[in-house]
C-alpha positions as CSV (number, residue, x, y, z in Angstrom):
1,X,-8.9,10.3,-25.1
2,X,-7.3,9.4,-21.6
3,X,-8.5,5.9,-21.0
4,X,-8.2,4.1,-17.6
5,X,-8.5,0.2,-17.9
6,X,-8.2,-2.2,-14.8
7,X,-6.6,-5.8,-15.3
8,X,-4.5,-5.2,-18.6
9,X,-1.7,-7.5,-17.6
10,X,-3.1,-10.2,-19.5
11,X,-6.3,-11.4,-21.1
12,X,-9.4,-9.3,-22.3
13,X,-7.7,-6.2,-20.4
14,X,-4.6,-6.8,-22.5
15,X,-6.3,-6.6,-25.7
16,X,-8.5,-3.8,-24.9
17,X,-5.6,-1.5,-24.1
18,X,-3.9,-2.6,-27.3
19,X,-6.6,-1.5,-29.3
20,X,-7.1,1.8,-27.8
21,X,-3.4,2.4,-28.0
22,X,-3.5,1.5,-31.6
23,X,-6.5,3.9,-32.3
24,X,-4.3,7.0,-30.6
25,X,-5.8,6.8,-27.2
26,X,-3.7,7.6,-24.1
27,X,-4.4,4.5,-22.2
28,X,-3.3,3.9,-18.0
29,X,-3.4,0.2,-17.0
30,X,-4.0,-0.9,-13.3
31,X,-3.2,-4.2,-12.5
32,X,-1.4,-6.3,-9.3
33,X,0.9,-7.8,-12.3
34,X,3.5,-6.1,-14.3
35,X,2.4,-5.1,-17.8
36,X,4.5,-6.2,-20.9
37,X,2.7,-3.4,-23.0
38,X,5.4,-1.1,-24.6
39,X,3.9,1.8,-25.7
40,X,4.6,5.6,-25.2
41,X,1.2,6.1,-24.6
42,X,0.9,3.9,-21.9
43,X,1.2,4.3,-18.3
44,X,1.0,1.3,-16.1
45,X,0.3,1.2,-12.3
46,X,1.0,-2.1,-10.2
47,X,-1.5,-2.3,-7.4
48,X,-4.4,-4.4,-6.2
49,X,-8.0,-2.8,-7.1
50,X,-9.0,-3.9,-3.5
51,X,-6.5,-1.6,-1.9
52,X,-8.5,1.5,-2.0
53,X,-6.4,3.4,0.4
54,X,-3.3,3.2,-2.1
55,X,-4.8,3.7,-5.5
56,X,-2.8,6.1,-7.8
57,X,-4.0,9.6,-8.3
58,X,-5.4,10.0,-12.0
59,X,-7.5,12.9,-13.0
60,X,-9.9,13.7,-15.6
61,X,-10.5,9.9,-16.7
62,X,-12.7,10.3,-19.9
63,X,-13.4,6.2,-20.2
64,X,-13.1,4.2,-17.6
65,X,-13.3,0.1,-18.1
66,X,-13.6,-2.0,-15.2
67,X,-12.2,-5.4,-16.4
68,X,-9.8,-6.7,-13.6
69,X,-11.9,-9.8,-12.2
70,X,-11.4,-13.4,-10.8
71,X,-13.1,-16.7,-10.9
72,X,-13.1,-18.5,-7.6
73,X,-10.9,-16.0,-5.7
74,X,-12.4,-13.2,-3.3
75,X,-14.7,-12.8,-6.3
76,X,-17.1,-10.3,-4.4
77,X,-14.2,-8.3,-3.1
78,X,-12.6,-8.1,-6.6
79,X,-15.4,-8.2,-9.3
80,X,-17.7,-5.8,-7.4
81,X,-16.5,-4.5,-4.3
82,X,-13.2,-3.2,-6.0
83,X,-15.2,-2.3,-9.1
84,X,-17.3,0.1,-7.1
85,X,-14.5,1.6,-5.7
86,X,-12.7,2.2,-9.1
87,X,-15.7,3.7,-10.5
88,X,-16.5,6.2,-7.5
89,X,-13.0,7.5,-7.3
90,X,-12.4,7.7,-11.2
91,X,-15.6,7.6,-13.1
92,X,-18.1,9.5,-11.4
93,X,-16.9,12.9,-12.4
94,X,-17.6,15.8,-14.9
95,X,-15.0,14.8,-17.5
96,X,-16.1,11.1,-17.9
97,X,-17.8,10.4,-21.4
98,X,-18.4,6.5,-20.9
99,X,-17.9,3.6,-18.2
100,X,-17.6,0.0,-19.1
101,X,-18.1,-2.6,-17.0
102,X,-17.0,-6.1,-17.7
103,X,-19.4,-8.5,-16.5
104,X,-20.3,-12.0,-17.2
105,X,-22.9,-14.1,-19.0
106,X,-23.1,-16.0,-16.0
107,X,-25.0,-12.9,-14.2
108,X,-27.7,-13.6,-16.5
109,X,-27.7,-17.6,-16.5
110,X,-26.4,-18.3,-12.9
111,X,-23.9,-20.9,-14.0
112,X,-20.5,-21.1,-12.5
113,X,-19.4,-20.7,-9.2
114,X,-21.7,-19.4,-6.5
115,X,-19.9,-16.2,-5.6
116,X,-18.3,-15.5,-9.2
117,X,-22.4,-15.4,-10.3
118,X,-23.4,-13.1,-7.7
119,X,-20.6,-10.5,-8.1
120,X,-21.3,-10.4,-11.5
121,X,-25.0,-10.2,-10.8
122,X,-24.0,-6.9,-8.7
123,X,-22.4,-5.7,-11.5
124,X,-25.3,-5.5,-13.4
125,X,-27.5,-3.6,-10.9
126,X,-24.7,-1.2,-10.3
127,X,-24.0,-0.5,-14.0
128,X,-27.9,0.8,-14.0
129,X,-27.0,2.9,-10.9
130,X,-23.9,4.6,-12.2
131,X,-25.7,5.2,-15.5
132,X,-28.4,7.2,-14.0
133,X,-25.9,9.4,-12.1
134,X,-23.3,9.9,-15.3
135,X,-26.3,11.1,-17.5
136,X,-25.6,14.5,-15.9
137,X,-22.6,14.6,-17.8
138,X,-23.9,13.2,-21.0
139,X,-21.8,9.7,-20.2
140,X,-23.0,6.2,-20.9
141,X,-22.7,3.2,-18.6
142,X,-22.9,-0.1,-19.7
143,X,-21.8,-3.6,-18.7
144,X,-20.1,-6.2,-21.5
145,X,-21.1,-9.4,-20.7
146,X,-18.8,-12.1,-22.4
147,X,-19.8,-15.9,-22.4
148,X,-16.4,-18.0,-23.1
149,X,-13.5,-16.4,-24.0
150,X,-9.9,-17.8,-25.0
151,X,-7.9,-16.5,-22.4
152,X,-5.2,-17.9,-20.0
153,X,-8.0,-18.1,-17.0
154,X,-9.9,-20.8,-18.9
155,X,-6.8,-22.9,-20.1
156,X,-7.9,-25.6,-17.6
157,X,-10.8,-26.4,-19.9
158,X,-9.6,-25.3,-22.9
159,X,-7.1,-27.7,-23.1
160,X,-9.0,-30.4,-21.6
161,X,-10.4,-32.4,-25.2
162,X,-13.4,-34.0,-23.4
163,X,-14.4,-31.1,-21.5
164,X,-13.9,-28.6,-24.5
165,X,-16.3,-30.9,-26.6
166,X,-18.7,-30.7,-23.9
167,X,-18.7,-27.2,-23.8
168,X,-18.9,-26.8,-27.9
169,X,-22.1,-28.7,-27.2
170,X,-23.2,-25.8,-25.2
171,X,-22.4,-23.1,-27.7
172,X,-24.3,-22.7,-31.0
173,X,-21.6,-21.3,-32.8
174,X,-19.1,-23.9,-31.4
175,X,-16.4,-21.7,-30.6
176,X,-15.7,-19.3,-28.0
177,X,-14.6,-15.5,-28.7
178,X,-11.0,-14.3,-28.9
179,X,-10.0,-11.5,-26.7
180,X,-9.6,-9.3,-29.8
181,X,-13.5,-9.8,-30.7
182,X,-14.0,-8.7,-27.1
183,X,-11.9,-6.0,-27.5
184,X,-13.8,-4.4,-30.4
185,X,-17.2,-4.7,-28.6
186,X,-15.3,-2.4,-25.9
187,X,-14.1,0.1,-27.8
188,X,-17.9,0.3,-29.9
189,X,-19.7,0.6,-26.7
190,X,-17.3,3.5,-25.0
191,X,-15.9,5.6,-28.2
192,X,-18.9,4.6,-31.2
193,X,-21.7,4.5,-28.9
194,X,-23.2,7.8,-27.1
195,X,-26.7,6.9,-26.6
196,X,-27.2,3.3,-25.5
197,X,-27.0,3.6,-21.3
198,X,-27.6,1.5,-18.4
199,X,-27.9,-1.8,-20.6
200,X,-25.8,-5.4,-20.1
201,X,-24.6,-6.5,-23.6
202,X,-24.5,-10.4,-23.6
203,X,-21.9,-11.8,-25.8
204,X,-21.6,-15.4,-25.5
205,X,-21.9,-16.8,-29.2
206,X,-25.8,-17.8,-28.0
207,X,-25.0,-20.1,-25.2
208,X,-27.1,-18.4,-22.8
209,X,-30.3,-18.8,-25.3
210,X,-29.6,-22.5,-26.3
211,X,-32.6,-24.9,-25.6
212,X,-33.3,-28.4,-26.1
213,X,-36.8,-28.7,-27.4
214,X,-38.1,-32.2,-26.6
215,X,-41.5,-33.4,-28.0
216,X,-43.1,-36.7,-29.1
217,X,-42.7,-37.3,-32.8
């Protein structure tokens, strides 16, 4: 299938692109940085997802994965507004089979930076809106909401022993996801899945359900 993925230069987006290429799909990437992916079925457009006037012309996208995002840097413009522009341009059309928005567990818990939470919370509502509109094409739209993932964006805490120990206390499985694990979820929700739609799938190792019950002995 023809797959468009945003934010493919590193981290989750790159892992998703590589998995789809491995599975035999034609992949198009959009990122403001260059890409190190070298594959005959991969096309890369280096541009900013916020620049809606200069987005590339790409027709007949079958799978759209909105992965491009940032943390504490124009979060609402990049994580939400640009995601909407990309979806309206490439996703709402008759050839679409599946749309996946990469959200965040923070949209459910309210943790992290204020604008980041707000931007990802908006993604949840927009996902439901899009699911209703692409249903006429027999297509699905869901959001995949990771918790901690081992990406370059998170190196500042991953490499801090004290902070990392604190984070692991908040994570029942005592680890964060790899980008390859998240990519497998992306593949399942867009290729394998054909019925679940309008849903927000939290993939956080149980962090959002952790609770400490305090009671008298």
